C-alpha positions in Angstrom: 78.6 -11.6 16.2 75.0 -11.0 17.0 74.2 -9.7 20.5 71.7 -12.0 22.1 68.9 -10.1 23.9 67.3 -11.1 27.2 63.6 -11.0 27.7 62.1 -11.8 31.2 58.6 -12.9 31.8 57.0 -13.0 35.3 54.2 -15.6 35.4 52.5 -15.2 38.8 49.6 -17.5 37.9 50.2 -21.2 39.0 48.0 -22.8 36.4 47.4 -22.6 32.6 45.2 -19.8 31.2 44.2 -17.6 28.3 46.7 -14.8 29.1 49.6 -17.3 28.8 48.3 -18.7 25.6 48.0 -15.2 24.2 51.4 -14.2 25.4 53.0 -17.4 23.8 51.1 -16.6 20.5 52.6 -13.0 20.5 56.2 -14.4 21.2 55.8 -16.9 18.5 55.4 -14.1 15.9 58.9 -12.8 16.8 61.4 -13.4 13.9 64.5 -12.5 15.9 66.6 -15.6 16.7 68.9 -13.8 19.0 66.5 -13.7 21.9 66.6 -15.7 24.9 63.7 -15.9 27.5 63.7 -16.3 31.2 60.4 -17.2 32.7 59.8 -16.9 36.4 57.0 -19.4 37.0 55.5 -22.4 38.9 53.9 -23.6 35.6 56.7 -24.3 33.1 54.4 -26.5 30.9 52.7 -23.4 29.7 55.9 -21.9 28.3 57.4 -24.3 25.6 60.5 -23.3 23.7 64.0 -24.2 23.3 65.3 -20.7 24.2 63.5 -20.7 27.6 65.2 -20.8 31.1 62.9 -21.3 34.0 63.5 -19.5 37.3 61.8 -20.3 40.6 58.9 -18.2 41.9 59.2 -17.5 45.6 56.0 -17.7 47.5 55.0 -18.6 51.1 52.1 -21.1 51.8 48.9 -19.1 52.1 50.2 -15.9 50.6 49.6 -17.0 47.0 46.0 -16.6 47.7 46.2 -13.0 49.1 44.8 -10.4 46.7 44.7 -7.3 49.0 46.1 -5.9 52.2 49.5 -6.7 53.8 49.5 -10.2 52.6 49.1 -9.1 49.0 52.2 -6.8 49.2 54.3 -9.3 51.1 53.5 -11.8 48.4 54.7 -9.5 45.6 57.8 -8.5 47.7 58.8 -12.2 47.7 58.2 -12.4 43.9 60.3 -9.3 43.4 63.1 -11.2 45.0 62.5 -13.9 42.4 62.9 -11.2 39.7 66.1 -9.9 41.2 67.5 -13.5 41.5 66.7 -14.2 38.0 68.5 -10.9 37.0 71.6 -11.9 38.9 71.7 -15.4 37.5 70.7 -14.7 33.9 72.1 -11.3 33.3 70.9 -7.9 32.2 67.2 -7.8 31.3 66.6 -6.1 28.0 62.9 -6.2 28.2 60.5 -7.4 31.0 57.0 -8.6 29.9 54.1 -8.5 32.4 51.7 -10.9 30.8 48.5 -10.8 32.9 47.7 -7.4 34.4 49.3 -4.9 36.8 47.5 -6.4 39.9 49.2 -9.8 39.2 52.4 -8.6 37.8 53.1 -6.0 40.6 56.5 -7.6 41.5 57.9 -6.6 38.1 57.2 -2.9 38.9 58.8 -3.2 42.4 62.0 -4.9 41.0 62.2 -2.2 38.3 63.4 0.4 40.9 66.3 -1.8 41.8 67.3 -3.4 38.5 65.9 -1.0 35.8 64.5 -2.3 32.5 61.8 -1.3 30.0 58.5 -3.0 30.9 55.8 -4.0 28.5 52.3 -4.8 30.1 49.6 -6.9 28.6 46.1 -6.6 30.0 43.7 -9.5 29.1 40.8 -8.6 31.4 39.4 -5.9 33.6 41.7 -4.4 36.2 40.9 -3.4 39.7 40.3 0.4 40.6 43.2 0.7 42.9 46.0 3.2 43.4 48.8 0.7 43.1 47.4 -0.5 39.7 47.1 3.1 38.5 50.7 3.8 39.5 51.8 0.7 37.7 50.0 1.7 34.5 51.8 5.1 34.6 55.2 3.4 35.1 54.9 0.9 32.2 56.8 1.7 29.1 54.0 0.4 26.9 50.5 -1.1 27.8 48.6 -3.3 25.3 45.0 -4.0 26.5 41.9 -5.8 25.2 38.9 -3.5 24.4 36.9 -5.0 27.3 39.5 -3.7 29.9 39.2 0.0 28.6 36.6 1.1 31.2 38.3 -0.5 34.2 41.6 1.0 33.2 40.1 4.5 33.2 38.5 3.8 36.5 41.9 2.7 37.9 43.7 5.7 36.5 41.1 7.9 38.1 42.2 6.9 41.5 45.4 9.1 41.0 44.1 11.7 38.5 40.8 13.3 37.4 38.7 11.5 34.8 39.7 13.9 31.9 43.4 13.3 32.5 42.7 9.5 32.8 40.9 9.6 29.4 43.8 11.6 27.9 46.4 9.3 29.4 44.6 6.2 27.9 44.7 8.0 24.5 48.3 8.6 24.7 51.1 6.7 22.7 51.7 4.6 25.8 48.4 2.7 25.6 47.4 0.6 22.6 44.3 -1.6 22.0 45.0 -5.2 21.0 43.0 -8.0 19.5 44.1 -11.5 19.9 44.9 -14.0 17.2 46.1 -17.5 16.4 49.5 -18.3 14.8 49.4 -20.3 11.5 51.5 -23.1 12.9 49.1 -23.6 15.8 45.8 -23.2 13.7 43.4 -25.8 15.0 42.7 -29.0 13.0 39.5 -29.1 11.0 36.7 -30.8 12.9 34.5 -33.8 11.6 30.8 -33.8 11.0 30.1 -37.5 10.9 28.3 -37.2 14.2 27.2 -34.3 16.4 29.3 -33.8 19.4 29.6 -31.0 21.9 32.9 -29.5 23.2 33.6 -27.4 26.2 37.0 -26.1 27.3 37.9 -23.8 30.2 39.2 -23.7 33.7 37.0 -24.8 36.6 36.7 -21.3 38.0 33.0 -21.0 38.9 32.4 -17.9 36.7 33.3 -20.0 33.6 29.9 -21.5 34.0 30.4 -25.3 33.7 27.3 -25.9 35.9 25.2 -24.2 33.2 26.3 -26.7 30.6 25.8 -29.7 32.8 22.3 -28.5 33.8 21.5 -28.1 30.1 22.8 -31.5 29.3 21.1 -33.4 32.2 17.8 -31.8 31.2 17.8 -33.5 27.9 16.4 -37.0 27.5 19.1 -39.5 26.7 17.8 -39.9 23.1 18.2 -36.1 22.5 21.4 -35.7 24.5 24.6 -35.2 22.3 27.8 -36.7 23.3 30.0 -34.1 25.0 33.7 -33.8 25.7 34.8 -31.5 28.5 38.3 -30.4 28.7 39.1 -28.6 32.0 42.0 -26.9 33.8 42.0 -27.3 37.6 43.0 -23.9 39.3 45.7 -24.0 42.0 46.3 -21.7 45.0 43.3 -19.4 44.7 40.4 -18.5 46.9 37.8 -18.3 44.2 35.2 -21.1 44.1 35.5 -23.9 41.5 33.2 -26.3 39.9 33.3 -30.0 40.5 34.8 -32.2 38.1 34.7 -34.9 36.8 31.1 -36.0 37.4 29.4 -39.2 36.3 26.9 -38.1 33.5 25.9 -40.4 30.7 27.4 -39.3 27.3 29.8 -36.9 28.9 33.6 -37.5 28.8 36.1 -35.6 31.0 39.7 -34.7 30.2 41.9 -32.7 32.6 44.6 -30.6 30.9 44.8 -33.0 28.0 47.9 -33.0 25.9 45.9 -33.9 22.8 43.4 -31.1 23.1 43.5 -30.3 19.4 42.6 -33.9 18.6 39.7 -33.9 21.0 38.4 -30.6 19.7 38.7 -32.0 16.1 36.3 -34.8 17.1 33.7 -32.4 18.1 31.6 -29.8 16.1 29.6 -27.7 18.5 31.3 -25.4 21.0 29.5 -24.1 24.0 30.8 -21.0 25.9 29.1 -20.6 29.3 31.3 -17.9 30.9 29.7 -14.4 31.4 31.5 -11.3 30.1 34.5 -13.2 28.8 37.1 -10.6 28.1 38.0 -12.1 24.9 37.6 -15.9 24.5 40.4 -17.5 22.8 38.7 -20.9 23.1 35.8 -19.5 21.2 38.2 -18.3 18.3 39.9 -21.7 18.3 36.5 -23.5 18.0 35.6 -21.3 15.1 38.8 -21.8 13.4 38.3 -25.5 13.8 34.9 -25.3 12.1 32.7 -25.7 15.2 29.2 -24.1 15.4 29.6 -21.9 18.5 27.0 -21.2 21.0 27.6 -18.0 23.2 25.7 -16.0 25.8 24.2 -12.8 24.6 26.0 -10.9 27.3 27.5 -7.9 25.6 31.0 -9.4 25.7 33.5 -9.2 22.8 32.1 -12.1 20.7 28.5 -11.2 21.3 29.4 -7.8 19.7 31.3 -9.4 16.8 29.1 -12.4 16.0 25.6 -12.5 14.6 22.9 -14.9 15.8 21.8 -17.5 13.3 24.5 -16.3 10.8 27.9 -17.3 12.2 26.8 -18.4 15.7 23.9 -19.1 18.0 23.2 -17.0 21.1 21.3 -17.8 24.2 20.2 -15.7 27.2 23.0 -15.7 29.8 22.5 -18.3 32.6 19.5 -19.9 30.8 20.1 -23.6 30.7 16.8 -24.4 29.1 17.5 -22.3 26.1 20.9 -23.7 25.8 19.4 -27.3 26.0 16.9 -26.3 23.2 19.7 -25.1 21.0 21.7 -28.3 21.5 18.6 -30.4 20.8 17.8 -28.4 17.6 21.3 -28.6 16.3 21.5 -32.4 17.0 18.6 -32.8 14.7 19.8 -30.4 12.0 23.3 -31.2 10.9 23.0 -29.1 7.7 22.2 -26.0 9.8 25.1 -26.8 12.1 27.5 -27.0 9.2 26.1 -23.8 7.6 26.6 -21.7 10.8 30.0 -23.3 11.5 31.3 -22.5 7.9 30.4 -18.8 8.4 32.2 -18.7 11.7 35.2 -20.4 10.3 35.4 -17.9 7.6 35.4 -15.1 10.1 38.1 -16.8 12.1 40.5 -16.3 9.2 40.6 -12.5 10.1 42.2 -13.4 13.5 45.7 -14.5 12.2 48.2 -13.7 15.0 50.8 -12.8 12.3 48.6 -9.8 11.4 46.8 -9.1 14.8 50.1 -8.9 16.8 52.2 -7.1 14.1 52.3 -3.8 16.1 53.3 -5.7 19.3 55.9 -7.6 17.4 57.4 -4.4 16.0 57.4 -2.8 19.4 59.2 -5.7 21.0 61.7 -5.9 18.1 62.5 -2.2 18.5 62.9 -2.4 22.3 65.1 -5.4 22.2 67.3 -3.9 19.4 67.6 -0.6 21.1 67.6 -1.4 24.8 71.4 -1.0 24.9 71.2 2.5 23.4 69.9 4.3 26.4 66.7 5.5 28.0 66.3 8.5 25.7 66.3 6.2 22.6 63.6 3.8 24.2 61.3 6.8 25.0 61.4 7.8 21.3 60.5 4.3 20.3 57.5 4.2 22.6 
């Protein structure tokens, strides 16, 4: 009889987001059927699957917004109790996955002292330069990080060691750079080109830049204004400022956390990214895969480094709503150009298949779950 392995995931973010999507894509590449998952979360909709058990996340009102000081550590102490409860109820943890970043997933590191388990950390964005985060990075069994997080990881490690040692630590077998991808079975539906239509999809966090898109759209005369679909996620339990939505703007349609996101995206053909310094931008990749012509800020972020203006995307100066409006007007009048740029972007997107991009992570998780019962020495050899 096959021994079923237990993977525990701590989801400390109460609303949907890119780190959860990426983690789901990684888990979807696993071929082992003898795995069961426990997800500690307040957002079960972000974790579909037949083998998933959900466990409550303990938080006191007000503490969920604390990101530093005593309140922050008390918040994670309560979440640590959530982890211990899940361990008692669902049994031995063969692997714990921290899906967001050590500053968000601290409770997993605290619980690890009481109920030991190998811990795999994903980092999907910059981390804060704090000693607690540095200590977590040292204690993790394995850390997979996006390229854009590299500098911040070194800065965090430098809080507990000199810069040379931090560089050496990041270059060790424990740390490995990752690039996100899309699973074949979740590949976006191809879009249509019968009429020009703009698509925007992100959370309402202010840094995502919704106001910039709205300013560009409202600056265009109605005859030049393309129809626009805005799909948004409303953040919960945070202190960060958020954008106002929906708003009454002619030719703009609003959808809050739509279940038919793929269908809405397929009805559009221009994707606008307005966030500055996006760590990766899964929505940009999804748009390219669907055949959209993507518009991104020239901000030095990941896709700005990968894509080429007027070849497989269009770029505009960060924060410049007038230049963005000019691009939208131009593309609305030249559908042949839109389709040509979109085709090049769609071709590039084929290189971002999750089955290939996440293969090293898949092999690591498979090895850890197979060997977790063999003892700590064996695990250390694997890592």
